[in-house]
Z-matrix of the N, CA and C atoms (Angstrom, degrees):
N
C 1 1.460
C 2 1.526 1 109.32
N 3 1.342 2 116.29 1 126.74
C 4 1.455 3 119.36 2 -174.73
C 5 1.527 4 111.73 3 -87.88
N 6 1.340 5 114.45 4 169.67
C 7 1.462 6 121.21 5 -177.18
C 8 1.521 7 111.52 6 -66.57
N 9 1.334 8 117.01 7 -33.83
C 10 1.465 9 119.96 8 -179.33
C 11 1.527 10 111.19 9 -63.29
N 12 1.325 11 116.07 10 -39.80
C 13 1.468 12 119.98 11 177.99
C 14 1.522 13 111.19 12 -64.03
N 15 1.334 14 116.26 13 -44.05
C 16 1.457 15 119.83 14 178.95
C 17 1.517 16 111.68 15 -65.53
N 18 1.336 17 116.83 16 -36.13
C 19 1.454 18 120.79 17 178.71
C 20 1.524 19 111.23 18 -63.53
N 21 1.329 20 116.22 19 -34.22
C 22 1.460 21 120.46 20 176.45
C 23 1.522 22 111.21 21 -77.80
N 24 1.322 23 116.16 22 -37.43
C 25 1.462 24 120.22 23 -175.04
C 26 1.525 25 113.16 24 -69.26
N 27 1.332 26 116.88 25 -44.88
C 28 1.461 27 120.41 26 -170.95
C 29 1.534 28 113.87 27 -59.71
N 30 1.353 29 119.55 28 -50.70
C 31 1.471 30 117.12 29 179.45
C 32 1.527 31 113.20 30 -67.41
N 33 1.338 32 117.07 31 -36.21
C 34 1.464 33 119.17 32 178.39
C 35 1.522 34 110.63 33 -65.41
N 36 1.328 35 116.14 34 -41.63
C 37 1.458 36 120.85 35 179.57
C 38 1.522 37 110.61 36 -66.01
N 39 1.322 38 116.22 37 -42.34
C 40 1.468 39 119.69 38 -178.11
C 41 1.524 40 111.35 39 -65.15
N 42 1.335 41 116.58 40 -33.97
C 43 1.460 42 119.41 41 175.70
C 44 1.521 43 111.00 42 -62.69
N 45 1.330 44 116.01 43 -39.40
C 46 1.464 45 119.77 44 176.72
C 47 1.530 46 111.19 45 -66.83
N 48 1.328 47 116.16 46 -42.54
C 49 1.455 48 119.96 47 179.75
C 50 1.532 49 111.90 48 -60.98
N 51 1.321 50 116.01 49 -38.18
C 52 1.464 51 120.52 50 -174.45
C 53 1.519 52 113.11 51 -87.65
N 54 1.338 53 118.27 52 -9.30
C 55 1.474 54 119.93 53 178.93
C 56 1.527 55 109.37 54 -59.28
N 57 1.324 56 117.17 55 135.78
C 58 1.476 57 120.60 56 -175.10
C 59 1.522 58 112.91 57 -74.86
N 60 1.326 59 116.23 58 81.59
C 61 1.454 60 121.51 59 175.84
C 62 1.516 61 111.11 60 -96.04
N 63 1.324 62 117.30 61 -173.95
C 64 1.466 63 120.49 62 -176.08
C 65 1.522 64 114.10 63 -61.86
N 66 1.348 65 118.20 64 -37.32
C 67 1.463 66 119.62 65 -179.93
C 68 1.528 67 111.92 66 -69.72
N 69 1.322 68 117.07 67 -41.56
C 70 1.459 69 119.43 68 179.78
C 71 1.522 70 111.54 69 -65.97
N 72 1.312 71 116.13 70 -40.12
C 73 1.456 72 118.54 71 176.59
C 74 1.527 73 111.11 72 -67.36
N 75 1.330 74 116.50 73 -29.29
C 76 1.449 75 120.10 74 175.61
C 77 1.526 76 111.07 75 -66.51
N 78 1.337 77 116.61 76 -35.52
C 79 1.467 78 120.25 77 176.37
C 80 1.520 79 111.01 78 -63.04
N 81 1.336 80 116.17 79 -39.87
C 82 1.467 81 120.10 80 176.89
C 83 1.525 82 110.04 81 -61.45
N 84 1.322 83 116.14 82 -47.25
C 85 1.458 84 121.20 83 -178.66
C 86 1.532 85 111.35 84 -62.66
N 87 1.336 86 116.70 85 -43.96
C 88 1.467 87 119.91 86 -178.48
C 89 1.518 88 111.91 87 -66.64
N 90 1.344 89 116.52 88 -38.11
C 91 1.466 90 119.46 89 178.85
C 92 1.523 91 110.53 90 -66.42
N 93 1.318 92 116.41 91 -38.13
C 94 1.455 93 120.23 92 179.47
C 95 1.517 94 111.37 93 -63.33
N 96 1.319 95 116.93 94 -38.87
C 97 1.462 96 120.92 95 -174.99
C 98 1.525 97 113.73 96 -92.75
N 99 1.342 98 117.55 97 -37.82
C 100 1.464 99 120.15 98 -171.30
C 101 1.527 100 114.26 99 -114.11
N 102 1.333 101 117.35 100 -12.17
C 103 1.452 102 120.13 101 179.76
C 104 1.514 103 113.55 102 107.47
N 105 1.332 104 115.66 103 163.19
C 106 1.461 105 122.36 104 -173.87
C 107 1.528 106 111.86 105 -65.08
N 108 1.311 107 117.61 106 -49.70
C 109 1.461 108 121.52 107 -176.05
C 110 1.529 109 111.44 108 -61.43
N 111 1.323 110 116.13 109 -44.98
C 112 1.457 111 120.21 110 -179.41
C 113 1.526 112 111.32 111 -63.47
N 114 1.318 113 116.62 112 -40.86
C 115 1.457 114 120.75 113 179.65
C 116 1.528 115 111.17 114 -63.09
N 117 1.346 116 116.35 115 -42.20
C 118 1.471 117 119.93 116 179.18
C 119 1.524 118 111.34 117 -65.54
N 120 1.336 119 117.41 118 -43.48
C 121 1.457 120 120.46 119 -179.72
C 122 1.530 121 111.17 120 -66.22
N 123 1.331 122 116.72 121 -36.04
C 124 1.462 123 119.89 122 178.10
C 125 1.525 124 110.80 123 -62.95
N 126 1.341 125 117.15 124 -27.66
C 127 1.455 126 121.21 125 179.00
C 128 1.517 127 113.82 126 -63.07
N 129 1.356 128 117.82 127 -15.00
C 130 1.464 129 120.54 128 176.74
C 131 1.530 130 109.92 129 -59.58
N 132 1.329 131 116.79 130 -33.92
C 133 1.459 132 120.15 131 177.07
C 134 1.513 133 111.77 132 -59.71
N 135 1.322 134 116.33 133 -41.41
C 136 1.473 135 120.94 134 177.17
C 137 1.527 136 110.91 135 -64.23
N 138 1.335 137 117.22 136 -43.53
C 139 1.457 138 120.63 137 -178.82
C 140 1.518 139 111.51 138 -63.49
N 141 1.333 140 117.39 139 -37.67
C 142 1.458 141 120.34 140 177.81
C 143 1.530 142 111.13 141 -64.09
N 144 1.322 143 116.70 142 -41.30
C 145 1.463 144 120.34 143 178.45
C 146 1.531 145 110.52 144 -64.04
N 147 1.323 146 116.76 145 -44.22
C 148 1.458 147 120.41 146 179.84
C 149 1.520 148 111.70 147 -66.88
N 150 1.330 149 117.85 148 -37.43
C 151 1.468 150 120.81 149 178.24
C 152 1.525 151 110.64 150 -61.87
N 153 1.321 152 117.04 151 -40.34
C 154 1.461 153 120.25 152 176.88
C 155 1.516 154 111.95 153 -63.71
N 156 1.338 155 116.68 154 -41.44
C 157 1.464 156 120.13 155 178.61
C 158 1.528 157 111.02 156 -64.91
N 159 1.331 158 117.02 157 -39.36
C 160 1.464 159 120.88 158 179.37
C 161 1.524 160 110.35 159 -63.56
N 162 1.324 161 116.88 160 -41.83
C 163 1.471 162 120.76 161 179.30
C 164 1.523 163 110.76 162 -62.64
N 165 1.326 164 117.17 163 -41.98
C 166 1.466 165 120.63 164 179.37
C 167 1.526 166 111.10 165 -66.33
N 168 1.328 167 116.29 166 -42.10
C 169 1.466 168 119.82 167 178.56
C 170 1.527 169 111.13 168 -64.74
N 171 1.322 170 116.78 169 -39.36
C 172 1.464 171 120.89 170 179.44
C 173 1.518 172 111.40 171 -64.40
N 174 1.316 173 117.43 172 -36.82
C 175 1.459 174 121.21 173 -178.21
C 176 1.519 175 111.81 174 -63.35
N 177 1.313 176 117.31 175 -33.17
C 178 1.453 177 120.35 176 -178.87
C 179 1.505 178 114.46 177 -96.56
N 180 1.328 179 117.25 178 -5.78
C 181 1.456 180 120.23 179 -175.09
C 182 1.521 181 112.77 180 -69.31
N 183 1.343 182 118.02 181 -41.47
C 184 1.463 183 120.46 182 -177.88
C 185 1.524 184 111.05 183 -60.48
N 186 1.322 185 117.16 184 -38.86
C 187 1.461 186 121.02 185 178.95
C 188 1.520 187 110.43 186 -62.38
N 189 1.328 188 116.13 187 -43.52
C 190 1.467 189 120.39 188 -179.96
C 191 1.520 190 111.19 189 -62.18
N 192 1.334 191 115.82 190 -45.15
C 193 1.460 192 119.54 191 -177.01
C 194 1.526 193 112.06 192 -68.43
N 195 1.314 194 117.17 193 -35.11
C 196 1.463 195 120.44 194 -177.79
C 197 1.521 196 111.94 195 -80.05
N 198 1.318 197 118.14 196 -19.61
C 199 1.456 198 121.13 197 -177.84
C 200 1.520 199 111.58 198 -73.48
N 201 1.321 200 116.99 199 -48.84
C 202 1.459 201 119.85 200 -174.70
C 203 1.520 202 110.70 201 -162.87
N 204 1.317 203 115.53 202 131.14
C 205 1.459 204 119.89 203 175.40
C 206 1.527 205 109.80 204 -67.25
N 207 1.341 206 116.76 205 -34.73
C 208 1.465 207 120.29 206 177.75
C 209 1.518 208 110.85 207 -62.89
N 210 1.320 209 115.70 208 -37.81
C 211 1.459 210 119.30 209 177.94
C 212 1.527 211 110.56 210 -64.91
N 213 1.327 212 116.15 211 -37.27
C 214 1.460 213 119.96 212 177.50
C 215 1.524 214 110.67 213 -61.27
N 216 1.352 215 116.16 214 -46.44
C 217 1.464 216 118.77 215 179.38
C 218 1.521 217 111.39 216 -68.09
N 219 1.332 218 115.97 217 -28.43
C 220 1.468 219 118.66 218 174.85
C 221 1.517 220 110.83 219 -63.70
N 222 1.333 221 116.75 220 -41.79
C 223 1.461 222 121.21 221 176.55
C 224 1.525 223 110.04 222 -61.64
N 225 1.315 224 116.01 223 -39.40
C 226 1.462 225 120.35 224 179.65
C 227 1.522 226 110.88 225 -61.44
N 228 1.324 227 116.82 226 -43.98
C 229 1.462 228 120.64 227 -179.70
C 230 1.526 229 110.48 228 -66.48
N 231 1.327 230 116.32 229 -41.49
C 232 1.461 231 120.09 230 177.74
C 233 1.528 232 110.52 231 -61.42
N 234 1.318 233 116.51 232 -41.20
C 235 1.458 234 120.35 233 179.34
C 236 1.520 235 112.22 234 -63.12
N 237 1.349 236 116.79 235 -42.78
C 238 1.452 237 120.05 236 178.19
C 239 1.525 238 110.92 237 -65.31
N 240 1.326 239 116.28 238 -39.60
C 241 1.465 240 120.05 239 177.81
C 242 1.528 241 110.63 240 -63.16
N 243 1.326 242 116.27 241 -36.87
C 244 1.455 243 120.01 242 178.36
C 245 1.529 244 111.19 243 -65.56
N 246 1.333 245 117.02 244 -39.54
C 247 1.456 246 120.19 245 177.06
C 248 1.527 247 110.61 246 -62.25
N 249 1.323 248 116.89 247 -42.00
C 250 1.455 249 120.60 248 178.19
C 251 1.525 250 111.23 249 -64.76
N 252 1.329 251 115.76 250 -37.25
C 253 1.461 252 119.63 251 177.97
C 254 1.527 253 110.86 252 -64.33
N 255 1.333 254 116.46 253 -43.07
C 256 1.455 255 120.52 254 177.06
C 257 1.533 256 110.58 255 -61.67
N 258 1.335 257 115.84 256 -43.19
C 259 1.460 258 119.91 257 -179.97
C 260 1.530 259 110.62 258 -61.48
N 261 1.337 260 116.90 259 -42.95
C 262 1.467 261 120.77 260 179.41
C 263 1.529 262 110.61 261 -63.22
N 264 1.340 263 116.67 262 -41.51
C 265 1.463 264 120.00 263 179.05
C 266 1.526 265 111.55 264 -61.77
N 267 1.328 266 115.86 265 -43.26
C 268 1.466 267 119.14 266 -179.23
C 269 1.526 268 111.03 267 -68.22
N 270 1.339 269 116.26 268 -40.20
C 271 1.464 270 120.26 269 -176.74
C 272 1.525 271 111.17 270 -65.73
N 273 1.324 272 116.20 271 -36.30
C 274 1.465 273 120.08 272 -175.70
C 275 1.527 274 112.90 273 -97.64
N 276 1.348 275 117.59 274 3.06
C 277 1.467 276 120.44 275 -177.99
C 278 1.515 277 111.04 276 -62.69
N 279 1.315 278 116.20 277 140.83
C 280 1.461 279 122.19 278 178.39
C 281 1.523 280 108.78 279 -84.75
N 282 1.351 281 118.75 280 111.28
C 283 1.459 282 120.11 281 -178.08
C 284 1.520 283 113.30 282 -68.49
N 285 1.324 284 117.24 283 -12.29
C 286 1.455 285 119.95 284 179.10
C 287 1.523 286 112.01 285 -76.30
N 288 1.339 287 115.71 286 -22.25
C 289 1.458 288 120.20 287 -176.32
C 290 1.519 289 109.33 288 -83.62
N 291 1.272 290 117.33 289 124.83
C 292 1.454 291 122.59 290 178.43
C 293 1.524 292 109.59 291 -113.83
N 294 1.327 293 115.10 292 133.20
C 295 1.457 294 120.17 293 179.53
C 296 1.512 295 110.00 294 -88.19
N 297 1.301 296 115.30 295 122.01
C 298 1.461 297 119.53 296 179.09
C 299 1.522 298 109.05 297 -77.85
N 300 1.306 299 116.28 298 125.47
C 301 1.457 300 121.66 299 -178.90
C 302 1.516 301 109.76 300 -112.48
N 303 1.294 302 115.44 301 126.27
C 304 1.458 303 119.90 302 177.73
C 305 1.519 304 109.43 303 -75.70
N 306 1.310 305 116.63 304 124.05
C 307 1.453 306 121.64 305 -176.15
C 308 1.517 307 110.35 306 -97.97
N 309 1.315 308 116.06 307 140.43
C 310 1.454 309 117.81 308 176.02
C 311 1.521 310 110.32 309 -69.91
N 312 1.291 311 116.18 310 155.90
C 313 1.449 312 120.26 311 -174.51
C 314 1.522 313 112.86 312 -90.33
N 315 1.315 314 118.58 313 -18.64
C 316 1.459 315 117.78 314 -173.40
C 317 1.515 316 111.76 315 -150.59
N 318 1.355 317 113.80 316 143.31
C 319 1.434 318 123.01 317 158.35
C 320 1.518 319 120.10 318 72.30
N 321 1.338 320 113.19 319 152.78
C 322 1.454 321 121.57 320 178.11
C 323 1.520 322 111.66 321 -64.05
N 324 1.327 323 117.50 322 -39.56
C 325 1.465 324 120.77 323 -179.31
C 326 1.527 325 111.25 324 -62.34
N 327 1.318 326 116.68 325 -40.23
C 328 1.462 327 120.54 326 178.62
C 329 1.521 328 110.69 327 -65.65
N 330 1.326 329 116.64 328 -39.12
C 331 1.460 330 120.44 329 178.88
C 332 1.532 331 110.90 330 -66.79
N 333 1.349 332 116.52 331 -43.23
C 334 1.466 333 120.44 332 178.73
C 335 1.525 334 110.66 333 -63.92
N 336 1.325 335 116.44 334 -39.87
C 337 1.465 336 120.29 335 178.13
C 338 1.528 337 110.70 336 -63.26
N 339 1.320 338 116.64 337 -39.80
C 340 1.464 339 119.60 338 178.23
C 341 1.522 340 111.01 339 -64.20
N 342 1.345 341 116.58 340 -43.45
C 343 1.470 342 120.25 341 176.37
C 344 1.529 343 110.51 342 -58.50
N 345 1.339 344 116.67 343 -43.57
C 346 1.462 345 121.04 344 -179.29
C 347 1.533 346 110.71 345 -61.88
N 348 1.320 347 117.40 346 -46.59
C 349 1.461 348 121.17 347 -176.70
C 350 1.519 349 111.94 348 -67.87
N 351 1.332 350 116.81 349 -39.38
C 352 1.463 351 119.65 350 178.30
C 353 1.531 352 110.53 351 -64.31
N 354 1.352 353 116.35 352 -41.76
C 355 1.462 354 120.18 353 179.62
C 356 1.524 355 111.28 354 -68.30
N 357 1.336 356 116.56 355 -44.91
C 358 1.464 357 120.60 356 -177.39
C 359 1.525 358 111.73 357 -65.84
N 360 1.306 359 117.03 358 -28.97
C 361 1.465 360 120.14 359 -179.05
C 362 1.507 361 114.37 360 -94.19
N 363 1.334 362 117.28 361 10.63
C 364 1.455 363 121.25 362 -178.23
C 365 1.527 364 109.85 363 -97.38
N 366 1.335 365 118.96 364 108.81
C 367 1.470 366 120.32 365 -178.44
C 368 1.524 367 113.05 366 -64.11
N 369 1.330 368 117.85 367 -24.65
C 370 1.462 369 120.24 368 178.21
C 371 1.517 370 110.55 369 -63.24
N 372 1.335 371 117.67 370 -38.47
C 373 1.464 372 120.64 371 179.47
C 374 1.519 373 110.79 372 -63.53
N 375 1.320 374 116.98 373 -40.69
C 376 1.461 375 120.75 374 179.17
C 377 1.519 376 110.47 375 -63.17
N 378 1.332 377 116.94 376 -41.38
C 379 1.467 378 120.77 377 178.60
C 380 1.515 379 111.49 378 -64.01
N 381 1.328 380 117.39 379 -36.12
C 382 1.462 381 120.65 380 179.82
C 383 1.532 382 110.30 381 -60.66
N 384 1.314 383 116.79 382 -45.39
C 385 1.461 384 120.18 383 -174.43
C 386 1.529 385 112.71 384 -77.20
N 387 1.316 386 117.61 385 -25.44
C 388 1.466 387 119.83 386 -178.99
C 389 1.526 388 113.30 387 -96.79
N 390 1.326 389 117.75 388 -19.16
C 391 1.463 390 119.97 389 -177.27
C 392 1.520 391 113.37 390 -120.69
N 393 1.321 392 118.09 391 -23.41
C 394 1.468 393 120.40 392 -177.03
C 395 1.524 394 111.73 393 -94.37
N 396 1.312 395 118.05 394 -56.03
C 397 1.459 396 120.67 395 -177.11
C 398 1.528 397 113.74 396 -58.50
N 399 1.349 398 120.00 397 -41.37
C 400 1.469 399 119.02 398 -178.51
C 401 1.522 400 114.09 399 -61.37
N 402 1.327 401 118.19 400 -19.75
C 403 1.462 402 120.00 401 -179.64
C 404 1.526 403 111.79 402 -64.10
N 405 1.312 404 117.75 403 -22.16
C 406 1.454 405 121.53 404 -175.34
C 407 1.527 406 112.07 405 -102.87
N 408 1.328 407 116.85 406 9.61
C 409 1.457 408 121.71 407 179.90
C 410 1.526 409 109.53 408 -97.97
N 411 1.319 410 116.41 409 130.60
C 412 1.466 411 122.09 410 177.44
C 413 1.527 412 108.55 411 -85.16
N 414 1.355 413 118.16 412 113.37
C 415 1.473 414 120.02 413 -176.61
C 416 1.521 415 114.18 414 -67.93
N 417 1.335 416 116.94 415 -13.19
C 418 1.458 417 119.53 416 179.70
C 419 1.528 418 112.35 417 -83.07
N 420 1.322 419 117.23 418 -7.85
C 421 1.457 420 122.33 419 179.56
C 422 1.523 421 109.67 420 -116.74
N 423 1.319 422 115.64 421 172.10
C 424 1.470 423 120.67 422 179.45
C 425 1.523 424 109.69 423 -58.39
N 426 1.311 425 116.23 424 127.46
C 427 1.455 426 121.65 425 -173.28
C 428 1.526 427 112.13 426 -77.11
N 429 1.330 428 117.46 427 -45.43
C 430 1.465 429 121.26 428 -172.19
C 431 1.528 430 113.38 429 -59.56
N 432 1.356 431 120.30 430 -46.81
C 433 1.468 432 118.96 431 178.92
C 434 1.529 433 112.61 432 -62.61
N 435 1.345 434 116.62 433 -37.86
C 436 1.463 435 119.39 434 179.14
C 437 1.522 436 111.02 435 -65.02
N 438 1.335 437 115.58 436 -44.64
C 439 1.462 438 119.83 437 -178.82
C 440 1.530 439 110.30 438 -66.50
N 441 1.336 440 116.82 439 -36.44
C 442 1.466 441 120.42 440 177.93
C 443 1.522 442 110.72 441 -63.28
N 444 1.343 443 116.64 442 -41.85
C 445 1.466 444 120.77 443 179.08
C 446 1.525 445 110.91 444 -64.79
N 447 1.334 446 116.28 445 -46.85
C 448 1.460 447 119.95 446 179.67
C 449 1.526 448 110.95 447 -62.66
N 450 1.327 449 115.76 448 -41.18
C 451 1.456 450 119.61 449 178.72
C 452 1.520 451 111.87 450 -63.44
N 453 1.334 452 116.36 451 -42.07
C 454 1.461 453 120.08 452 179.29
C 455 1.531 454 110.96 453 -64.45
N 456 1.334 455 116.63 454 -40.76
C 457 1.465 456 120.00 455 177.63
C 458 1.519 457 110.73 456 -65.23
N 459 1.334 458 116.79 457 -39.90
C 460 1.460 459 119.96 458 178.22
C 461 1.525 460 110.37 459 -60.77
N 462 1.330 461 117.50 460 -45.74
C 463 1.459 462 120.74 461 -178.52
C 464 1.532 463 111.08 462 -66.09
N 465 1.337 464 116.95 463 -36.87
C 466 1.462 465 119.74 464 178.08
C 467 1.532 466 110.78 465 -64.36
N 468 1.330 467 116.38 466 -43.58
C 469 1.462 468 120.00 467 178.66
C 470 1.524 469 111.30 468 -69.45
N 471 1.336 470 116.20 469 -31.35
C 472 1.464 471 119.25 470 176.34
C 473 1.527 472 110.24 471 -65.43
N 474 1.324 473 116.67 472 -36.40
C 475 1.460 474 119.70 473 176.86
C 476 1.529 475 110.65 474 -64.40
N 477 1.337 476 116.32 475 -38.39
C 478 1.467 477 120.15 476 175.61
C 479 1.527 478 110.15 477 -61.93
N 480 1.327 479 116.51 478 -40.49
C 481 1.463 480 120.34 479 178.44
C 482 1.525 481 111.09 480 -64.23
N 483 1.332 482 116.81 481 -41.89
C 484 1.461 483 120.66 482 177.98
C 485 1.524 484 110.43 483 -58.19
N 486 1.337 485 115.97 484 -48.51
C 487 1.463 486 120.23 485 -179.19
C 488 1.525 487 110.96 486 -65.04
N 489 1.331 488 117.16 487 -37.88
C 490 1.467 489 120.73 488 -178.47
C 491 1.525 490 111.46 489 -67.04
N 492 1.309 491 116.79 490 -44.47
C 493 1.460 492 119.81 491 179.62
C 494 1.532 493 111.52 492 -68.88
N 495 1.332 494 116.67 493 -35.28
C 496 1.455 495 119.41 494 175.35
C 497 1.530 496 110.36 495 -63.56
N 498 1.329 497 116.18 496 -38.59
C 499 1.464 498 120.67 497 176.67
C 500 1.524 499 110.46 498 -62.69
N 501 1.337 500 115.67 499 -41.98
C 502 1.460 501 118.81 500 176.89
C 503 1.522 502 111.15 501 -59.28
N 504 1.334 503 115.02 502 -40.64
C 505 1.452 504 119.31 503 -179.39
C 506 1.513 505 112.36 504 -59.38
N 507 1.341 506 116.63 505 -31.64
C 508 1.460 507 120.36 506 -179.40
C 509 1.528 508 112.71 507 -86.50
N 510 1.321 509 116.63 508 -46.47
C 511 1.456 510 120.64 509 -166.66
C 512 1.527 511 114.95 510 -110.27
N 513 1.334 512 117.22 511 -11.30
C 514 1.468 513 118.92 512 -178.00
C 515 1.524 514 110.87 513 -126.73
N 516 1.310 515 115.70 514 22.85
C 517 1.458 516 119.50 515 -176.08
C 518 1.528 517 112.23 516 -57.36
N 519 1.313 518 116.54 517 -45.39
C 520 1.462 519 119.83 518 -177.47
C 521 1.531 520 111.59 519 -64.82
N 522 1.350 521 116.13 520 -43.95
C 523 1.463 522 119.17 521 -179.53
C 524 1.515 523 111.00 522 -68.26
N 525 1.335 524 116.58 523 -44.07
C 526 1.455 525 120.35 524 -175.60
C 527 1.521 526 112.27 525 -67.99
N 528 1.325 527 117.12 526 -25.72
C 529 1.458 528 120.17 527 -178.93
C 530 1.525 529 112.51 528 -80.13
N 531 1.327 530 116.45 529 -12.15
C 532 1.465 531 119.88 530 -179.86
C 533 1.532 532 110.82 531 -82.25
N 534 1.340 533 117.59 532 142.00
C 535 1.479 534 120.16 533 179.22
C 536 1.526 535 113.16 534 -55.32
N 537 1.326 536 117.45 535 -40.66
C 538 1.469 537 120.05 536 -178.38
C 539 1.526 538 110.94 537 -64.72
N 540 1.329 539 117.38 538 -40.84
C 541 1.462 540 120.56 539 178.48
C 542 1.510 541 111.60 540 -64.29
N 543 1.326 542 116.84 541 -42.74
C 544 1.464 543 120.57 542 177.67
C 545 1.524 544 111.18 543 -61.75
N 546 1.330 545 116.59 544 -42.02
C 547 1.460 546 120.42 545 -177.34
C 548 1.531 547 110.81 546 -64.07
N 549 1.337 548 116.46 547 -44.75
C 550 1.470 549 120.30 548 -179.77
C 551 1.532 550 110.29 549 -62.19
N 552 1.328 551 116.60 550 -45.28
C 553 1.463 552 120.55 551 -178.35
C 554 1.524 553 111.15 552 -64.86
N 555 1.329 554 116.80 553 -44.85
C 556 1.464 555 120.91 554 178.99
C 557 1.515 556 111.59 555 -59.14
N 558 1.324 557 116.31 556 -43.60
C 559 1.464 558 119.45 557 -175.98
C 560 1.517 559 112.69 558 -74.40
N 561 1.317 560 117.65 559 -28.61
C 562 1.469 561 119.49 560 173.10
C 563 1.528 562 110.27 561 -64.86
N 564 1.333 563 116.58 562 -45.72
C 565 1.476 564 120.15 563 177.56
C 566 1.522 565 110.70 564 -64.26
N 567 1.336 566 117.15 565 -38.41
C 568 1.463 567 120.79 566 179.29
C 569 1.529 568 110.62 567 -62.40
N 570 1.324 569 116.63 568 -42.29
C 571 1.462 570 120.11 569 178.76
C 572 1.527 571 112.08 570 -63.33
N 573 1.335 572 117.07 571 -40.69
C 574 1.463 573 120.30 572 178.12
C 575 1.518 574 111.87 573 -64.89
N 576 1.331 575 117.12 574 -41.30
C 577 1.464 576 120.61 575 -179.76
C 578 1.528 577 111.30 576 -67.65
N 579 1.331 578 116.82 577 -41.53
C 580 1.465 579 119.97 578 179.43
C 581 1.527 580 110.87 579 -65.11
N 582 1.328 581 116.94 580 -39.61
C 583 1.470 582 120.51 581 178.10
C 584 1.529 583 110.44 582 -64.52
N 585 1.330 584 116.30 583 -41.82
C 586 1.467 585 119.89 584 179.07
C 587 1.521 586 110.67 585 -63.13
N 588 1.331 587 117.36 586 -41.28
C 589 1.462 588 121.25 587 179.31
C 590 1.526 589 110.82 588 -63.09
N 591 1.325 590 117.12 589 -41.01
C 592 1.462 591 121.09 590 -179.18
C 593 1.527 592 111.16 591 -64.30
N 594 1.324 593 116.76 592 -43.21
C 595 1.460 594 120.42 593 179.69
C 596 1.525 595 110.86 594 -64.93
N 597 1.323 596 116.63 595 -40.57
C 598 1.462 597 120.58 596 179.90
C 599 1.525 598 111.85 597 -64.65
N 600 1.326 599 116.86 598 -38.39
C 601 1.452 600 119.86 599 179.63
C 602 1.527 601 111.74 600 -66.95
N 603 1.323 602 116.68 601 -32.93
C 604 1.471 603 120.71 602 -178.78
C 605 1.520 604 112.75 603 -83.49
N 606 1.320 605 116.81 604 -19.92
C 607 1.472 606 120.20 605 -176.36
C 608 1.517 607 110.63 606 -70.87
N 609 1.341 608 115.44 607 143.58
C 610 1.468 609 121.45 608 177.34
C 611 1.511 610 109.36 609 -118.74
N 612 1.314 611 115.48 610 146.70
C 613 1.467 612 121.50 611 -179.88
C 614 1.527 613 108.94 612 -113.10
N 615 1.323 614 116.72 613 129.37
C 616 1.459 615 120.49 614 -179.59
C 617 1.515 616 110.06 615 -81.33
């Protein structure tokens, strides 16, 4: 995997990691109620769920790539369309609407389990690993090492997102709870996702 691919992957991946989905908002909620350290440690449950999804996606990726190059490019187009869909959702999201999250009553294990279940039950996460990550894999080289590297980078950036949202829960609670703050944050993430989708659509693979 070359440096140019990683240079394209990292900002696009980080935009996905930082998009305000149910797990990230859960980190904000947990930090507000239980503290920064507890919220970050609870995020391990999310990482375990994502690691399992990455392993499953990797197992089926070689078959997809060996079956048809056209199918590979089809996955690429679907992945870019999904990024645009996410961007549209964030751009048009109503900041007045707040999602009520049921909080566990006790313990780090309960919080980690909740993170795991929310991540495992999120269809968007499954789409990311089956339609987004394969776009950065070179089918002419060994697939498994490339997918392992991309997966490891995704999990590392996801940990950064967990810590960042937990920090928001502690120090930016007032700003983040305001409709204007939510709108600005949503639209910044939407712009990053739309830009990533545009670059991916224009990119060609030799």
